[in-house]
C-alpha positions, 0 to 999 in steps of 0.5 A, a space after each residue: 553458483 557461478 554458472 547461474 544466469 541471474 538475469 534469466 533466473 530472476 525475470 519470472 520473479 520480476 514478472 510476478 512482482 509486477 503483475 501482483 502489485 498491479 492486481 492489488 493496486 487495482 483492488 485498492 483503486 476499485 474500493 475507492 472508485 465505488 466509494 468504499 473504504 479500502 483496507 489497502 493503503 499502499 502496495 509495493 514490490 521488490 525482487 531480492 538482490 543477487 547478493 542477498 540470494 547468494 548470502 542466503 544460500 551460503 548461510 543455509 547451505 542451499 545448492 543453486 539448483 534448489 533455490 527456486 523451491 527453497 527460497 520463498 521470498 525472492 519475489 516479495 509484495 508488501 501491502 500496507 494497511 492503516 489499521 490492524 483490523 484491516 490486515 484480516 480484511 486483506 487476508 480474507 481478500 487474498 484467500 478468496 483469490 486462492 485457486 484463481 490467481 495463485 495458490 496459497 502455500 503457507 501462512 505465517 502470523 508474526 503479529 500474534 506470534 511476533 519474533 523475539 526481535 519485535 518484528 510483526 507482520 503477516 506473511 502469506 507464501 503463494 505460488 504465482 503462475 507465470 505465462 512467458 515466452 519460454 512457457 508456463 511456470 510457478 514461482 514462490 512469492 512472499 506477500 507481507 501484510 502490515 500496518 504503517 507503524 509495523 512497516 516503519 519499525 521493520 524498515 528501521 530494523 532492516 537498515 540497522 541489520 545492514 549497518 551492523 552486518 546482521 550483528 546488531 549490538 545488544 543495547 540497540 536490539 533491546 531498544 528495538 524491542 521497546 520500539 516494536 512494542 511502542 509501535 504495536 501500542 500505537 496501532 491499538 490506540 489508533 484502532 480506538 479512534 478508527 471511526 473518527 479517523 475514517 469519518 475525517 478522511 471521508 469528509 476530506 475526500 468529499 471536500 476535495 471532490 467538491 473543490 475539484 467540481 467547483 474549479 471545473 465550473 469556474 473554468 467553464 464560466 471564464 469563457 461565458 461570464 463577465 469579468 466582474 462576475 468572475 472576480 466576485 466568484 474568485 473572491 468567494 472561492 478564496 473565502 471558502 477554500 480555507 474556512 468553508 464547510 461542506 454545506 457552504 461548498 455545496 451551496 457555492 457549487 449549486 450557485 455556479 451551476 445556476 450561473 452556467 445555465 443562465 449564461 447558456 440561455 
């Protein structure tokens, strides 16, 4: 084990995480750019620490020359979704890329078949191709897909495992199982008002876009309109900022457009 050059060994995994994270972030941003709901809420990635890899090899009796083909989660990408229903959409998205960007090796459904600890998540093991200065290589990478509630629980459990060196007291384990069930029930409850939440998010996004356009218009008018006019514009903006409806903001934006045209004549 001491003979392994860890820096050189881990570099392909770091490259895989960087590239995959970027690909999923591009997909997330593309959904938003074309005004579609994104099933991907956030993306993050990590490469397993050397100490964690060594600990796993000792625990499972894996020789260092078998690490690459045996340990599947050295490179990890985590995709967080708002709702349980979004997970299946992300899975479908990944499967459409199978054979193009990567090769799916295995799927593990820990949502419908959750672990005794209460852990819930959907794992997809892939082989990701790396093109580096040293040549072509495929590295195993684990993609985790879970909701925000599932992730909150999983992060808490991981912290407790670290605190207790993997031997979490029985009482704490029992409470963790109860918390996992509560998190799952929360996901189910959120699903019942999913449409209302999505509508509210769309309204807030439209409102933010309108305010951004209005501020741009005001910036232009500062160089063209009279001071008294701009004072009135700012007064109206303050009134609309907190209490104005979408229709009020649209009307105000139209008014600013007319003012801009008038001052350009």
